[in-house]
C-alpha positions in Angstrom: 0.0 0.0 -0.1 2.9 2.5 0.9 4.2 1.7 -2.7 0.9 2.5 -4.4 0.8 5.9 -2.4 4.2 6.8 -3.6 3.3 6.3 -7.2 0.3 8.6 -6.7 2.6 11.4 -5.7 4.7 11.2 -8.8 2.1 12.7 -11.2 1.4 15.6 -8.7 5.1 16.3 -8.5 5.5 16.4 -12.2 2.3 18.7 -12.5 3.9 21.1 -10.1 7.3 21.0 -11.9 5.5 21.6 -15.3 3.4 24.4 -13.9 6.5 26.2 -12.7 8.2 25.7 -15.8 5.2 27.1 -17.7 5.1 30.1 -15.4 8.8 30.8 -15.9 8.4 30.6 -19.5 5.6 33.1 -19.5 7.7 35.7 -17.8 10.5 37.8 -19.2 12.6 40.8 -17.8 14.0 43.5 -19.9 17.1 45.2 -18.1 17.6 48.8 -17.9 18.8 50.4 -21.2 17.5 47.7 -23.4 14.3 46.9 -25.4 12.8 43.6 -26.1 11.9 42.6 -29.6 9.0 39.9 -29.7 9.0 37.2 -32.2 6.2 34.9 -32.8 7.2 31.5 -34.2 10.3 33.4 -35.6 8.2 36.4 -37.2 9.3 39.8 -35.8 6.4 41.6 -34.2 6.3 45.6 -34.3 5.7 45.5 -30.7 8.8 46.5 -28.7 9.0 45.8 -24.9 10.4 48.3 -22.6 12.3 47.9 -19.3 10.8 45.8 -16.6 8.6 42.5 -16.2 6.4 41.3 -19.0 4.4 38.1 -19.6 4.5 36.3 -23.0 3.1 33.2 -24.4 5.3 30.2 -23.6 6.6 28.2 -26.5 5.0 30.7 -29.0 6.6 33.9 -28.6 10.3 34.8 -28.0 11.8 38.1 -26.7 15.2 39.3 -28.1 17.0 41.8 -26.0 18.5 44.9 -27.8 21.1 47.0 -26.0 20.2 50.7 -26.6 22.8 52.3 -24.6 25.8 54.1 -25.9 28.0 51.4 -27.7 31.8 51.9 -28.8 33.7 50.3 -31.7 37.1 51.1 -32.8 38.4 50.3 -36.3 41.8 50.5 -37.9 41.9 51.6 -41.6 44.7 51.8 -44.2 44.0 54.1 -47.0 45.7 56.4 -49.6 45.8 60.1 -49.7 45.3 62.5 -52.6 49.1 62.4 -53.3 49.2 58.6 -52.9 50.7 58.5 -49.5 49.8 55.6 -47.3 47.7 56.7 -44.2 47.0 54.3 -41.4 44.2 55.7 -39.2 42.2 54.5 -36.2 38.6 55.7 -35.7 36.7 55.5 -32.5 32.9 55.6 -32.8 30.2 55.9 -30.1 26.6 55.1 -31.3 23.5 53.9 -30.1 20.4 52.1 -31.5 17.2 54.2 -31.1 14.5 52.3 -29.1 11.8 52.7 -32.0 14.4 51.1 -34.4 15.1 48.0 -32.3 12.7 45.7 -34.2 13.6 46.9 -37.7 17.3 46.6 -37.1 16.8 43.1 -35.6 14.7 42.1 -38.5 17.0 43.5 -41.3 20.6 43.1 -39.8 20.4 40.9 -36.7 22.2 41.2 -33.5 25.5 41.2 -35.1 25.1 44.7 -36.7 28.5 46.0 -35.6 30.4 43.4 -37.8 27.6 43.5 -40.5 27.1 47.1 -40.9 29.1 49.5 -38.7 32.7 48.8 -39.1 32.4 48.1 -42.9 30.8 51.6 -43.3 33.6 53.2 -41.1 36.1 51.6 -43.4 34.4 53.0 -46.7 33.9 56.5 -45.2 37.6 56.8 -44.1 38.9 55.7 -47.5 36.7 57.9 -49.6 37.3 61.2 -47.4 41.0 60.5 -47.0 41.4 60.3 -50.9 40.1 63.9 -51.2 43.0 65.5 -49.3 46.8 65.4 -49.5 48.8 63.8 -46.5 49.8 67.2 -45.3 46.2 68.5 -45.4 45.1 65.6 -43.3 47.3 66.9 -40.7 46.5 70.7 -40.9 42.9 70.1 -41.6 42.2 67.3 -39.3 39.0 68.7 -37.8 37.5 69.3 -41.3 38.4 65.8 -42.3 36.7 64.3 -39.2 33.5 66.4 -39.8 33.3 65.0 -43.4 33.8 61.2 -42.2 31.1 61.8 -39.6 28.7 63.2 -42.3 29.5 60.4 -44.7 29.0 57.6 -42.0 25.8 59.1 -40.7 24.3 58.8 -44.4 25.2 55.2 -44.4 24.1 54.1 -41.0 21.5 56.6 -40.1 18.6 55.2 -42.4 18.9 51.8 -40.5 18.4 53.4 -37.1 21.7 54.1 -35.7 22.6 57.4 -34.1 26.1 58.8 -34.0 27.1 60.1 -30.7 30.9 60.9 -30.9 33.3 60.4 -33.9 36.8 60.7 -33.2 40.0 60.2 -35.2 42.3 58.9 -32.7 45.3 58.6 -34.8 46.8 59.4 -38.3 50.2 57.5 -39.2 52.2 58.0 -42.2 55.3 56.3 -43.7 58.6 57.1 -42.3 59.8 58.8 -45.4 56.9 61.2 -45.2 57.5 61.9 -41.6 61.1 62.7 -42.5 60.1 65.1 -45.3 57.7 66.9 -42.9 60.3 67.4 -40.3 62.8 68.6 -43.0 60.2 71.0 -44.2 59.4 72.4 -40.7 63.1 72.8 -40.1 63.5 74.7 -43.3 60.6 76.8 -42.5 61.9 77.6 -38.9 65.3 78.4 -40.5 63.8 80.7 -42.9 61.7 82.6 -40.1 64.9 83.0 -38.0 66.7 84.5 -41.0 63.8 87.0 -41.6 64.0 88.0 -37.9 67.6 88.3 -37.9 67.3 90.6 -41.2 64.7 92.7 -39.6 66.7 93.1 -36.5 69.7 94.2 -38.4 67.5 96.7 -40.5 66.3 98.1 -37.2 69.9 98.4 -35.7 71.1 100.1 -38.9 68.3 102.6 -38.9 69.0 103.4 -35.2 72.6 104.3 -36.1 71.5 106.3 -38.9 69.1 108.3 -36.8 71.9 108.6 -34.0 74.2 110.1 -36.8 71.5 112.4 -38.0 70.9 113.7 -34.4 74.6 114.3 -33.8 75.2 116.1 -37.1 72.0 118.3 -36.4 73.6 119.1 -32.9 76.8 120.3 -34.5 75.0 122.5 -37.0 73.1 124.3 -34.1 76.2 124.7 -32.2 77.9 126.3 -35.3 75.1 128.6 -35.8 75.3 130.0 -32.3 79.2 130.7 -32.5 79.6 134.6 -33.2 82.3 137.1 -32.6 80.7 138.2 -29.4 80.8 134.6 -28.0 84.3 134.2 -28.9 85.3 137.3 -27.2 83.4 136.4 -24.1 85.1 133.0 -24.0 88.5 134.7 -24.3 87.7 137.1 -21.6 86.3 134.2 -19.4 89.7 132.5 -19.8 92.0 135.6 -19.5 94.1 135.6 -16.3 94.3 139.4 -16.0 98.1 139.7 -17.0 99.2 141.9 -20.0 101.8 140.7 -22.4 105.4 141.6 -21.2 106.6 142.4 -24.9 105.2 145.2 -27.1 106.1 146.4 -30.7 105.8 149.7 -32.7 106.0 147.9 -35.8 109.6 148.0 -36.3 111.2 147.2 -32.9 109.9 145.1 -29.8 110.4 146.3 -26.2 110.2 144.4 -23.1 107.6 146.6 -21.1 107.6 144.6 -17.8 110.0 146.9 -16.2 107.9 150.0 -17.2 104.9 148.5 -15.9 106.6 147.6 -12.7 108.1 151.4 -12.4 104.5 152.9 -13.1 103.2 150.7 -10.2 106.0 152.1 -7.8 105.8 155.7 -9.1 109.2 155.8 -10.4 110.3 156.8 -13.9 111.7 153.9 -15.9 114.3 154.4 -18.6 114.0 153.0 -21.9 115.6 149.4 -22.3 119.3 149.7 -23.3 118.9 146.5 -25.5 116.1 146.8 -28.0 114.4 143.4 -28.7 114.6 142.4 -32.2 111.4 142.4 -33.8 109.7 139.0 -34.6 108.0 138.1 -37.6 105.0 140.3 -38.1 101.8 138.7 -36.8 98.8 138.0 -39.1 97.1 140.8 -37.4 99.9 143.3 -38.1 100.0 142.2 -41.6 96.5 142.5 -42.1 96.6 146.0 -40.6 99.3 147.2 -43.0 97.2 146.1 -45.9 
């Protein structure tokens, strides 16, 4: 009897297990930042489930979870510039799937959309835009190049329901020969700029010297204009020590008058000098007076 009772509990246990399984199969949870795409026997429904707990028909409907958060992909690309230089670039893209587009993306592309659509589109856009610029322009106009790449990529993946959040060119690498040529060009430009600066400095210094010489010449000219007979006489008077010359001449003979001056000072009469002084050569002033 005990064995018969044990066999009676087996169907009940199986029924409970089946009920629990059916209950779990009828419930699905959509995590934060995701949407649920509902399929019925493999057919994609336009109904998209939001975050939270949802009920579904077990064994009939299935829910595929699509990540609608910001996603990131990084792509390395090798392309040619307008002047046929090899350019190795790395692109970092942040994008997201719009919630309303989850069902269509799953239906048309699937869940491996990054390898199927995103990365190939990045490769194509990088190659097409890079070919429009020379290698040097890719460096000097990097922001413009990045904007054109982003616009081209948006035209390719936008219609499928992907939104670009951030597009960055993380690196542009060129051949060693090109890098050496760029370095040599920069060095030549720096040397030319230094030469121009040195030339400008020399010109300024020369101009300063010219102006200084002009100022000195003007100063001498003004001084010469101020020199007159009166100023010369005043200069001679200022430098005279108050003593008369001790030798005088009447034009034919020269006499030593120091004794006469001394006698006049003492009140005595002085006799004429016994020995006349031979006249010296007529001065320029006497010669002029004679004329």
